C-alpha positions as CSV (number, residue, x, y, z in Angstrom):
1,M,0.2,0.0,0.1
2,D,1.4,3.7,-1.2
3,K,2.0,5.4,2.0
4,T,1.3,8.8,0.8
5,K,-2.5,8.1,0.6
6,T,-2.9,5.5,4.4
7,K,-5.4,6.5,7.0
8,V,-5.5,4.8,9.6
9,K,-8.5,5.4,11.8
10,G,-9.3,8.5,10.3
11,I,-5.5,9.6,10.1
12,E,-4.8,11.7,7.6
13,S,-0.8,11.3,6.4
14,K,1.3,13.6,6.6
15,A,2.4,13.4,3.0
16,N,-2.0,13.7,2.1
17,K,-2.6,15.9,4.1
18,F,0.3,18.4,2.1
19,N,-1.0,17.5,-1.0
20,R,-4.5,18.4,-0.2
21,I,-3.3,22.1,1.8
22,A,-0.9,23.1,0.0
23,K,-3.4,22.5,-3.8
24,I,-6.0,24.5,-2.4
25,R,-3.7,27.4,-1.4
26,V,-1.6,27.4,-4.1
27,Q,-5.4,27.1,-6.2
28,K,-5.4,30.9,-4.5
29,V,-1.9,32.3,-5.4
30,L,-2.9,32.2,-8.6
31,K,-6.4,32.8,-8.6
32,S,-5.4,36.3,-6.5
33,L,-2.3,37.2,-9.5
34,R,-5.2,36.4,-12.0
35,I,-7.4,38.5,-10.7
36,L,-3.5,41.1,-9.8
37,G,-3.5,41.0,-13.8
38,N,-6.7,42.5,-14.3
39,C,-5.7,45.9,-12.9
40,S,-3.0,45.7,-16.4
41,N,-6.8,47.5,-17.7
42,R,-5.1,50.4,-19.4
43,S,-9.1,51.5,-19.9
44,T,-10.1,50.9,-16.6
45,Y,-6.1,51.8,-14.4
46,E,-3.6,53.9,-14.5
47,Y,-0.6,52.8,-13.8
48,N,3.9,53.9,-14.1
49,L,6.5,51.4,-15.6
50,K,8.1,51.7,-11.8
51,Q,4.5,51.5,-9.9
52,V,4.9,47.3,-11.6
53,D,8.4,47.3,-11.6
54,K,7.4,47.6,-8.1
55,M,4.7,44.7,-8.0
56,S,7.5,42.7,-9.2
57,I,10.0,42.3,-7.4
58,T,7.4,41.8,-3.9
59,L,6.3,39.4,-5.6
60,T,9.3,37.5,-7.0
61,K,11.1,37.7,-3.4
62,A,7.5,36.6,-1.2
63,L,7.6,33.4,-3.6
64,E,11.7,33.4,-3.6
65,Q,11.0,33.4,0.0
66,T,8.7,30.5,0.0
67,L,10.3,28.0,-2.1
68,A,13.2,28.4,0.2
69,K,11.8,27.3,3.3
70,F,10.6,24.0,1.5
71,H,14.7,23.7,0.5
72,K,16.1,24.7,3.8
73,S,16.3,21.6,6.5
74,K,15.7,22.7,9.7
75,K,18.4,22.7,11.6
76,E,20.0,25.2,8.4
77,Q,17.1,27.9,9.3
78,E,17.5,27.1,13.1
79,S,21.3,27.8,13.5
80,F,23.5,30.1,14.6
81,D,27.5,31.0,14.1
82,F,30.1,33.9,15.1
């Protein structure tokens, strides 16, 4: 039996829980980005490239920070050294 799909006595496996929750959250982020894209309509909104660049930098930084959390081990995240 595949461990990622194992449910014992109503207890969801960690892999199943990740798949279920991550899918929902990614879908919400994608929907929010599509909605943000509506702001690109020049007949409704006025903006300049500086504003677009600031949004791009902020979104890129947030995505990079979030993805980095998946690549670091817990020990790396909590380490301290002089």
